[in-house]
C-alpha positions as CSV (number, residue, x, y, z in Angstrom):
1,X,-18.8,23.2,4.2
2,X,-17.6,20.3,6.4
3,X,-14.0,20.2,7.4
4,X,-12.2,17.1,6.1
5,X,-9.1,15.8,8.0
6,X,-6.4,13.5,6.8
7,X,-3.6,11.7,8.4
8,X,-0.4,10.1,6.9
9,X,2.7,8.3,8.1
10,X,4.7,11.2,9.4
11,X,6.5,13.3,10.3
12,X,6.1,16.1,7.7
13,X,8.4,15.6,4.7
14,X,7.9,11.9,4.2
15,X,7.2,10.4,0.8
16,X,3.8,9.6,2.3
17,X,3.0,13.3,2.7
18,X,4.2,13.8,-0.9
19,X,1.7,11.1,-2.0
20,X,-1.1,12.7,0.1
21,X,-0.5,16.0,-1.7
22,X,-1.0,14.4,-5.1
23,X,-4.6,13.3,-4.3
24,X,-7.3,15.9,-5.1
25,X,-9.0,16.0,-1.7
26,X,-6.1,16.3,0.7
27,X,-4.3,18.8,-1.6
28,X,-7.2,21.2,-1.4
29,X,-7.2,21.2,2.4
30,X,-5.2,23.6,4.6
31,X,-2.0,22.2,6.2
32,X,-3.6,22.0,9.7
33,X,-6.1,19.5,8.4
34,X,-3.2,17.1,7.4
35,X,-2.1,15.4,10.6
36,X,1.1,13.2,10.7
37,X,1.0,9.9,12.6
38,X,3.9,8.2,14.2
39,X,3.3,4.8,12.5
40,X,0.8,3.0,10.2
41,X,-1.2,1.5,13.1
42,X,-1.6,4.9,14.6
43,X,-2.7,6.4,11.3
44,X,-5.4,3.7,10.7
45,X,-6.6,3.9,14.3
46,X,-7.3,7.6,13.9
47,X,-9.6,6.7,11.0
48,X,-11.3,3.9,13.0
49,X,-11.8,6.2,15.9
50,X,-13.3,8.9,13.7
51,X,-10.6,11.5,14.5
52,X,-9.8,11.9,10.8
53,X,-11.7,11.1,7.6
54,X,-9.0,9.2,5.8
55,X,-5.4,8.0,6.1
56,X,-2.7,7.7,3.4
57,X,-0.2,4.9,4.1
58,X,2.4,3.0,2.0
59,X,1.4,-0.4,0.8
60,X,3.9,-1.6,-1.8
61,X,7.4,-0.8,-3.0
62,X,8.8,-1.8,-6.4
63,X,12.0,-3.0,-4.7
64,X,10.9,-4.4,-1.3
65,X,7.4,-5.5,-2.2
66,X,4.5,-5.2,0.2
67,X,4.7,-3.0,3.4
68,X,4.0,-5.6,6.0
69,X,2.8,-3.1,8.7
70,X,0.1,-1.9,6.3
71,X,-0.9,-5.3,5.0
72,X,-1.3,-6.6,8.6
73,X,-3.1,-3.5,10.0
74,X,-5.8,-3.4,7.3
75,X,-6.4,-7.1,7.4
76,X,-7.5,-7.1,11.0
77,X,-9.5,-4.8,13.3
78,X,-12.6,-2.7,12.3
79,X,-13.1,-2.9,8.5
80,X,-11.5,-0.2,6.3
81,X,-11.7,0.4,2.6
82,X,-9.2,1.7,0.1
83,X,-10.7,4.5,-2.0
84,X,-7.6,5.8,-4.0
85,X,-4.0,5.2,-4.6
86,X,-0.9,7.2,-5.6
87,X,2.4,6.0,-7.0
88,X,5.4,8.2,-6.1
89,X,9.0,8.0,-7.6
90,X,11.5,7.3,-4.8
91,X,14.8,9.1,-4.7
92,X,17.0,9.5,-1.7
93,X,19.6,11.9,-0.4
94,X,22.2,11.5,2.4
95,X,21.8,14.4,4.8
96,X,24.2,15.2,7.6
97,X,24.6,17.3,10.7
98,X,25.7,20.8,10.1
99,X,29.5,20.9,10.1
100,X,29.9,17.4,8.6
101,X,31.2,17.9,5.1
102,X,32.7,14.5,4.1
103,X,31.5,10.9,4.0
104,X,34.5,9.8,6.1
105,X,33.1,11.6,9.1
106,X,30.0,9.4,9.2
107,X,29.9,6.4,11.5
108,X,26.1,5.7,11.8
109,X,23.2,6.4,9.4
110,X,19.5,6.4,10.4
111,X,16.5,5.9,8.2
112,X,13.5,3.7,7.7
113,X,14.2,0.0,7.0
114,X,12.7,0.1,3.5
115,X,14.9,3.2,2.6
116,X,18.0,1.4,3.9
117,X,17.2,-1.6,1.8
118,X,17.0,0.5,-1.3
119,X,20.3,2.2,-0.6
120,X,22.3,-0.6,1.0
121,X,24.5,-1.3,-2.0
122,X,25.4,2.4,-2.4
123,X,26.3,2.5,1.3
124,X,28.4,-0.7,1.0
125,X,30.3,0.6,-1.9
126,X,30.7,4.2,-0.6
127,X,31.0,4.0,3.2
128,X,31.3,0.2,3.9
129,X,31.9,0.4,7.7
130,X,28.9,2.6,8.5
131,X,26.3,1.3,11.0
132,X,22.5,1.5,10.4
133,X,20.1,2.7,13.0
134,X,16.4,2.1,12.2
135,X,13.9,5.0,12.3
136,X,10.1,5.0,12.1
137,X,10.3,6.9,8.8
138,X,12.8,8.6,6.6
139,X,11.7,12.0,7.8
140,X,12.0,10.9,11.5
141,X,15.6,9.9,10.9
142,X,16.4,13.2,9.3
143,X,14.7,15.2,12.0
144,X,16.6,13.3,14.6
145,X,19.7,15.1,13.4
146,X,18.3,18.3,14.7
147,X,18.0,17.0,18.3
148,X,20.6,17.6,21.0
149,X,23.4,15.0,20.8
150,X,21.9,12.6,18.2
151,X,23.2,9.1,18.1
152,X,24.1,9.2,14.4
153,X,25.8,11.7,12.0
154,X,23.6,11.3,8.9
155,X,20.3,10.2,7.6
156,X,18.9,8.9,4.3
157,X,15.8,10.9,3.5
158,X,13.7,12.5,0.7
159,X,14.8,15.7,-1.0
160,X,11.7,17.4,0.4
161,X,12.6,16.9,4.1
162,X,16.3,17.8,3.5
163,X,15.2,21.1,1.9
164,X,12.6,22.0,4.5
165,X,15.0,21.7,7.3
166,X,18.2,23.0,5.6
167,X,20.1,19.8,6.2
168,X,23.6,19.4,4.7
169,X,23.2,17.2,1.7
170,X,26.4,15.1,1.1
171,X,25.1,12.8,-1.7
172,X,22.0,12.7,-4.0
173,X,20.2,10.0,-5.9
174,X,21.8,7.3,-3.8
175,X,19.1,4.6,-4.4
176,X,20.4,1.4,-5.8
177,X,17.5,1.0,-8.2
178,X,16.9,4.1,-10.3
179,X,13.3,4.4,-11.1
180,X,12.0,2.8,-8.0
181,X,8.5,3.7,-6.9
182,X,6.3,3.3,-3.8
183,X,2.6,2.8,-3.9
184,X,0.4,4.6,-1.3
185,X,-3.3,4.0,-0.6
186,X,-6.0,6.3,0.9
187,X,-8.0,4.4,3.5
188,X,-11.3,5.3,5.1
189,X,-14.3,3.8,6.9
190,X,-16.5,1.7,4.6
191,X,-19.0,3.8,2.6
192,X,-19.8,4.5,-1.0
193,X,-17.4,2.6,-3.3
194,X,-15.8,4.8,-6.0
195,X,-17.4,4.4,-9.4
196,X,-15.8,2.0,-11.9
197,X,-13.6,3.8,-14.4
198,X,-12.5,0.8,-16.6
199,X,-9.0,1.1,-15.2
200,X,-9.6,-0.2,-11.6
201,X,-8.1,-2.3,-8.9
202,X,-9.6,-4.2,-6.0
203,X,-7.9,-5.4,-2.9
204,X,-9.0,-8.4,-0.8
205,X,-7.7,-10.6,2.0
206,X,-8.3,-14.4,1.9
207,X,-7.3,-16.9,4.6
208,X,-6.4,-20.4,3.6
209,X,-9.0,-22.6,5.4
210,X,-6.7,-25.5,5.9
211,X,-3.0,-26.0,5.3
212,X,-3.3,-28.7,2.6
213,X,-1.9,-29.6,-0.8
214,X,-3.6,-27.5,-3.5
215,X,-5.1,-25.0,-1.1
216,X,-3.5,-22.0,-2.8
217,X,-4.3,-23.4,-6.2
218,X,-7.9,-23.7,-5.2
219,X,-7.9,-19.9,-4.4
220,X,-6.1,-19.0,-7.6
221,X,-8.4,-21.1,-9.8
222,X,-11.3,-18.7,-9.0
223,X,-9.4,-15.9,-10.6
224,X,-8.1,-17.9,-13.6
225,X,-11.4,-19.3,-14.6
226,X,-13.0,-15.9,-14.5
227,X,-10.3,-14.0,-16.4
228,X,-9.2,-11.9,-13.5
229,X,-5.6,-10.8,-13.4
230,X,-3.7,-10.4,-10.2
231,X,-1.2,-7.5,-9.8
232,X,0.0,-8.5,-6.3
233,X,-0.3,-11.5,-4.0
234,X,1.5,-11.9,-0.7
235,X,1.3,-14.3,2.2
236,X,1.2,-12.9,5.7
237,X,1.1,-14.9,9.0
238,X,-2.2,-14.8,10.9
239,X,-0.4,-14.9,14.2
240,X,-2.3,-17.9,15.4
241,X,0.4,-20.5,14.7
242,X,3.1,-21.7,12.4
243,X,1.8,-22.5,8.9
244,X,-1.3,-20.3,9.3
245,X,-1.3,-17.6,6.6
246,X,-3.7,-15.2,4.9
247,X,-3.2,-13.9,1.4
248,X,-3.3,-10.2,0.6
249,X,-4.3,-9.8,-3.1
250,X,-4.6,-6.9,-5.6
251,X,-6.6,-7.7,-8.7
252,X,-7.5,-5.9,-11.9
253,X,-11.2,-5.0,-11.9
254,X,-14.0,-3.5,-9.9
255,X,-16.5,-5.2,-7.6
256,X,-19.3,-4.0,-9.9
257,X,-18.0,-6.3,-12.7
258,X,-19.8,-9.7,-12.9
259,X,-16.4,-11.6,-13.1
260,X,-15.1,-9.9,-9.9
261,X,-18.4,-10.6,-8.1
262,X,-18.2,-14.2,-9.1
263,X,-14.6,-14.4,-7.7
264,X,-15.7,-13.0,-4.4
265,X,-18.7,-15.4,-4.3
266,X,-16.4,-18.4,-5.0
267,X,-13.8,-17.4,-2.4
268,X,-16.4,-16.8,0.2
269,X,-17.6,-20.4,-0.1
270,X,-14.1,-21.9,0.4
271,X,-12.4,-19.5,2.9
272,X,-13.1,-19.2,6.6
273,X,-12.1,-15.5,6.4
274,X,-12.3,-13.1,3.5
275,X,-12.2,-9.3,3.7
276,X,-13.0,-7.0,0.9
277,X,-10.8,-3.9,1.1
278,X,-12.1,-1.8,-1.7
279,X,-12.3,-1.1,-5.4
280,X,-10.6,2.1,-6.7
281,X,-9.1,3.8,-9.8
282,X,-5.6,2.6,-10.6
283,X,-3.0,5.3,-10.3
284,X,-1.3,4.0,-13.4
285,X,-3.4,3.2,-16.5
286,X,-4.4,-0.5,-16.6
287,X,-5.3,-2.1,-19.9
288,X,-7.7,-4.9,-18.7
289,X,-7.7,-7.7,-21.2
290,X,-11.0,-9.5,-20.4
291,X,-11.3,-12.9,-22.2
292,X,-14.6,-13.3,-24.1
293,X,-16.0,-15.8,-21.6
294,X,-15.6,-13.3,-18.8
295,X,-17.2,-10.2,-20.3
296,X,-20.4,-8.7,-18.8
297,X,-22.2,-9.8,-22.1
298,X,-21.1,-13.4,-21.6
299,X,-22.4,-13.4,-18.0
300,X,-25.7,-11.8,-19.2
301,X,-26.1,-14.4,-21.9
302,X,-25.4,-17.2,-19.5
303,X,-28.0,-15.8,-17.0
304,X,-30.6,-15.5,-19.7
305,X,-30.0,-19.0,-20.9
306,X,-30.3,-20.5,-17.4
307,X,-33.4,-18.4,-16.6
308,X,-35.0,-19.7,-19.8
309,X,-34.4,-23.3,-18.8
310,X,-35.8,-22.7,-15.3
311,X,-38.9,-20.9,-16.5
312,X,-39.6,-23.6,-19.1
313,X,-39.1,-26.5,-16.8
314,X,-40.9,-25.3,-13.7
315,X,-42.9,-28.1,-12.0
316,X,-46.7,-27.8,-12.3
């Protein structure tokens, strides 16, 4: 049986590793087949280079919105497809160096920027004069405490990494928004698209052809007229100049559905750049309310009607 390798935003102990372990494929593989990457770009490059079969990376947080590093990295470069997603509850602990037992001893905290944003109010209320030092991940910030002469006294991290490395936990559940979640996606090279389940999402990237009045509305009209609901839409700069943006979009539905196919057809005609990033089962049940005019039966009836006209009116 062929070995399957996975990568994720590391080091070990991140919420990303936790998400990886909730997915059936990675959870069944031995630990040495799960390789941590230093950042999102590095993880996706391992997939593009064929060093691993798939990567799990964060794409959206219920507090901070889209993860820009992921949105940008999968929108450019060699094409990649999302084949699965996982939604993980996010809770944080404040872990400190051994020997530090009170909040008053902490001058600087390190963690990932998204984690800091989710705990900023707690820090302001509890240790208002503390400085923030960004880390590449929550686990990286925590592991830095174990290095010789670290530049900070505490880190905000997941319970998993604090437990694994026997860190001194000073406070638990310090997130400002109880019930926050982060969404992670599994990404691999384009191949067989997962079968439709009836509770699916698709992700695409669409670039606005010209910066003009009504440009975004023209894109959105293709979804509205075909009864396709959007679950996320975000603008990201193309990097080619001010005012130049692409839109990263998640939608309810699978590419095999006629209404989704029609959306992609329409967008392809009006956009200079469109990238399909995959259709995959939703991690949380989606009740897709398809209006009568957008059902497969409605499309089939319209096709049959038009075909009848064409066949009956063919020139001699």
